[in-house]
N, C-alpha and C positions, 0 to 999 in steps of 0.2 A: 695493262701492267705498267706500274710506275718505274722510274729510273732506279730507285733504291732496290726494288725487287729484282730488276734485271741485273744490277751490279752484284747483288747478293748471290744470285744463281751462278753468275760467271765466276765470282771469287771462290765460291764453294767448289765448283768444278776444278778450278785452278789449284785449290788447296789439295785436292786428291792427287795432283801430279807433283807435289812438293817432294824434294829430295832432302830428307831429314833423318839419316840413319844414326846420327850421334845423339841428338837431343830428343828425337821422336816428336818434336813440336812442329807440326805442319801449319803453315800460314798461306792463305790465298788473298790476293788483292785484285780489285778491278776498279778502273777509273773511267770517268766520262770526260772526254775532251770537249773543248768549247764548241766544236763543230757537231757534237753529238755522238761521235764514234766512241766505242768502248774498247778498252785494252785490259789485258789481264797479266798477272804474274804470280809466281809462287816462290817461296824461299828455297834456296839451294845451298845446302851446307857443304863444308869442306873439312877434311880432317884438321887442317890448320884453320881454326875457328875464325880468325879475322878475315879470312879470304872468302867467306860465304856471302851470299846475296840475299837481301830481304825481299819479300814479295812485292812491296811497294816500289822498290828500285827496279824490279823486273817489269812491272806494269808501266812505269815511266819510261824505261828504255824502249819498250815495245811501241809506246806512243811516239817517241822521238824518231825512231827508225822509220815509222810510217809517215813522218812529215808533220805531225801535230806538235805544237809546243805550248799549248795552254790547256790546263785542266780545270774543271769546274768542281768535281767531287771525286772522292775515292772511298772505297769500302774495303775494310780489312776483316777477314774472318779467321777464327781459330777456335780450338777447343778450350775456351776459357770464358769467364764471365765478362771481362772487359779487356780488349786488346786495343792499344793505340800505337801509332808508329813510334819508333825510337827517335832520338834526337837527330840522327843522321838523315833518316827518311823524312822527318818533318822539314828539315832544311831543303831536301830535294823537292818536296811538295811546294815549298815557298818559292823555289826557283821557277816553277811552271804554273803556280796558282797565285792567289793573293790572300789577304787577311781574312776574307769571307769564304774562302774555299771550304767546302764541307768535307768533313772526315767522319765516316760512318764506321762504328765499331760493332761487329756482330759475332754472336756465338753460333754454335752448330744447330741450335734450335730456332734460329731466325730472329732472336731478340736483337734489336739494333738500338744503339745510342749514337747521337749525332753531336758533333762539336764543330766549331769553326777553327780554322788554322790559328787564328789569333788567340784562341783560348788555350791551345796546347803549346804554342810557340809565340809568346807575346813580343819577343824581341829578336826576330830573325836577322841573320846576316844578309846584307843585300849588296848590290853592285855599287852603291854609294860609298861603301867602305873600301872598295878596291880602287887604287889609284893607277891609272894607265900611264905608262911612260910616253 
């Protein structure tokens, strides 16, 4: 079984756990860290919409709390033809990945499209823009 298939299965399982009572739009994500370990997340809505959490953010938080800080690829699955991370999540992926980080977009039938982070976020914000005192 290849990594994309493993990520898809994990993301789809995670999607089933999503908490989306307001939109009904459940999303699952799974990522592979540089060391090979996989982490998952799902979207968690809140009645105060800006307070919700995207699936990608949940997977990244799971990776970080486990001690990994570098991701190689991430897969997002939802009940739509094409799902890509929002701008906020793309910036989170950039923090722990690089321009060549793979972002897989999947529907519930297993159709997968693959992008590089640079394709979806060509000009990410980076540490060089932050001046330390």
